[in-house]
N, C-alpha and C positions, 0 to 999 in steps of 0.2 A: 553440640554443633558452634565450628570455630568462627572468631570473629571474621568478617569480610567476605563467609560464602551464603551466598544467596539461600533464603529458604523457598522449598518448593512450595507453590501455592496450594493449599488444600482442593481435593475435589469436591462438588457439591454432595452433601449428604442426599440420601433416601428421602421423596417429599415429606413421609411421612415424620421421619424426624427433624424435619427442619418445621416442621411443625409444632413439634413439641417442644423445641430448643426456642420457639418463638413466644410461643405461649408461658412457659415458665418467665421469660425475661419481661412480656408484658405485665401478669398477672405482678410480679416482683415491683413495678415500678408503679403500678396504680397504689399498692398498696402501702408504698414511702410516700408519695408525693399526692396525693388525689386532696387533702386540705385546700391546697393550693389552686386546686380545678373547682373547687366550691367557691372561693375569694375572686377567682377570675370572670365565673358567669354572673356573679352579682355586681362586679363592677361593669361587663357587658351591658347588662340588662337598665341599671342606671343612665337616666337622661336627663344631661346636666350634670347639678351638682347632688341632686336625688332629696334635695333640702334638708327639715333638722335630724331625718333619718338617713341621709345619704352617706356615703365612706369617704372619706379624706384622703387614707392613703392604706396599705397592706395592713399595716400594725391595728389602723382603726378598724378595719373592716372585722380582722379576727377578733378585737377587743370587742364591738358590737355584738358581731353573731355568739359568740362565748356568753355574754352579759344576759342579752335579750331571748337567748333562743336554746341556751345551752350548748357543752363542747358537742355533744353527739352530731349535732347538725353541720359542722365540718365533716361529717361522714353520709351526710343525707344524701340518697339516691348515688349511694357506691356499688347497689347490688346491681343494678345494669350494666356499668363498664365491668363488672367483675363478671358477669357472665357474659359479655363480650369481648374481653379482655382478652382472654386466650385466643377465639379464635382471631379476633382482629389482628393482635402482635403478630400470630402464627401468619396470617393472610400477607402480612405486611412484607415477611421474610421470607415467605416462601416464595411468594410471588416475583417477589424482585430476582430470588435466586432463579426462577424458573422462566422469566421474560428475559433475562439473563443469560441464558442456555439458547431461548428462541432468537433473541436478537443476535447472539455473537453466530447462530448459525447463518440466518437472512444476509448478514452483513459481514462477516468473516472474520475470523479470529485476533486482525490486527487493527480492530474498529478502535478509536480514540477512548482510554478507557474512563475519563469524566462525562463525556458526552452519555457515553453507553449508561453510566451509573444514575446521569439525570433521565434519560429516557425508559429506564427501567423502574426509577424511583415515582414517576411520574404514571405510569402505567400501573405499576403496584398500589398505587394512592387508590386510583379509579377503582381499582377492583375491591381494595379496602373500604371506600366510602359507600358502595351497595349493600354490605354485610352491617353496618354501624348505623343506621341512620334511624331505625325505630330506637336502639337504644341511645343515643344521644337524645332525642327527643322526650323521652321518659327522663331520661337522667336531668334535663333543662325544667321541665317542670316541678320538678321535686326540687331543686334548687332555688327557683325561684320564691325569696321571701313572701311575694304577692299569694302565693300557693300555700302559704303558710294550714294547716289545717280543712285543708282540701280532698287532699290525697292521705290514707293512710299505709303510704310505703310504695314499693316499685309495683305490684302485681296488683293491688288498690287502683294504682295510676292509669296502669297500662288498659285494664277492666273500663275505669271511666271516660279513658281519652278514646278506645273503641267505640265505647256505649253511646258515647253523647256524637261523636266527631265522624264515625266510620273507619273503618280498616285502614283507609288511604291517608289519612289524614297523620297515621307512621311514617309515611315518607315526606312529610312536610318538608323543604329544606333540604331535599335530594341534591340538586342543584348546585346549591350553597355547599354541601359536602362534596361534592367532586370537586369544586373547586378548591376549598380547602385542605383535602386529603390527598391530592395534585400536586399541588404548591408545595404542601411540607414534605411529601415524601421526596419528588425531586429535588427540592434543596436539603433536605437533610442527606439523601444516599450522593449527591450530586460532592457536598461540599468535604464528608466523609472521605473520600477518592481523593478531592483536594488536597487536604489536610495530611492524610496518608502519605502521599506523594512527597509531601514538603516534608515530614519529619524522619530523620535517621530510620532504620530498621530497627528493631529491639531485639538484644542478643539473649534475654533471658522473659520466664514466664511472666514475672512481675512487669519487668519493662513493657512486653508485649499489652498486659492489663491498663497498664498506663495508657502507653498511646492508643489503645482502643478508647478508654473513656477521654482523654483530651478529644481524637477525633471526633466521636459521638459526643459528646456535649458541645463542643464549635456549631457540628451540624444541627445538632439541635436547637441552638439559639438561632443561626443563621435560617433555617427551616421558619423558627415562630416568627422571623421578623419578616418574612414574605409573608404569610397565610394568615395574620393576624386582622389584617380587613375583612377578608373575607370570613372568618370565624365570630367576628362581631354581627357582622350582618347573616350568619346562619343563626346564631342564637337568639336573634329577635326574630325572624322569622319564625322558629322553629318556637317562640312562646307565644304565638299568636294562637288561641284558641278559636275555634269555631264559635261564630256570634258577636267576635270581637270587628274590630274595625280591621281589616288588614291593610296596613301599613305599606309593609315590606314582601315583596313579591319574587322577586329575579334579585340575583347577586349583583350585577354590576350598576344595574339600578340603584338597588340599596346603599351600595356603596357612595353615589354621588348623591343621595340624599343623606344619607350620614355627614357627608362632606360638608354637605350646601347648609344643612341646617344647623351643626355642631362643631363644625372645623373640622381641621384635619387632625388633630389630637385624639378626637372621638372613635377615630378609625381603629385607633391602637389602643383603646381602653380594655382594661384587663391584661395588657402585653407584661407588665413586669412578675405578677404572680404566675402567669403563661410561662415567662421566658425562666424563671426561677424553678417550675417542675419541668418546663421541657426542656432545657438547657442540661442540668445536670441528668435528666429523667434520660435523654437522649446517650449520656454516656453511659448509665445503666443499664437501658436497653441493650447497649454494642457490647458491653462487659457479658451481661451476663448472657445473651443468647451467645458470643464466643465461646464464655466457660463452658454453657450446657454443651454446644456443639462438640467441644473437644473429649468433653467426659463420656460424651454416645460414639464418637469415634474410637474412644480408648477401652470403653469397658463393655459396649454392647456390638460393635463394629469387628473387634478386635485390630485394630489399624495401629501403626507406630507413630505416636503421636507428635514424637521428636524430631521428624523428617519436614514437619510442619514449623518448627521453633516453640514447642509446646510444652 
């Protein structure tokens, strides 16, 4: 394709292939970035400085976890997210594509692209949230150092939570999860659209990969800035077992309580490891999703991907 020739936008993949591309993207991201999620959770559960056993930095947290609990702890709790990551990320991208089609049908093809991206992102995030809540709860219980020795893996944790707290306990934190995912997805997809509009069109396949990674990484960083306060409260809500004092119940009062008792910075506990994961992770997601989508178009759907600049 010659320079200056506008590329035809690819038509949406069939739903089942959107699902496959999103699943591959999600598992790729989590296998690469998961230890940072463990570190993030430890910081979010730490009240104040955490005393002598508290963590003062990302490096200090990594060091103490490996020294005191073993290297494998950095991957403790990974089974629930791996199990949910394929349908979760698949839902994120597939739902975003389907909501785009739906909203264009009702709002018209000439609707503002960035506004549409935010709207579809929020809608996809809400859809995704219903799917992930039980997996998130089990993951957080496993990641908490206070639960060391309490659970012998994901299935054991799931069984004990259901037996002692009831099956509905798996949906503790649903409202906070809705906030977290709506904010992240709206920020992510909206920011991606804005960055892509600002960047020049790529003229090569490698250039397109770089453009997508840049847009995805900036989108992931911006989305993390938006949703971290909700994530902090969600983590604390989901770590409250039955029989303990339920300090946190609803999201916005929980945000206000953390701010009042611990200050504004506490609302961004775990932000650095989270943004180190979800910034590059956002880039990985978008690049892998688009790469797998292109491979599906080329080798399964037998489309001429050169018309899309691939």
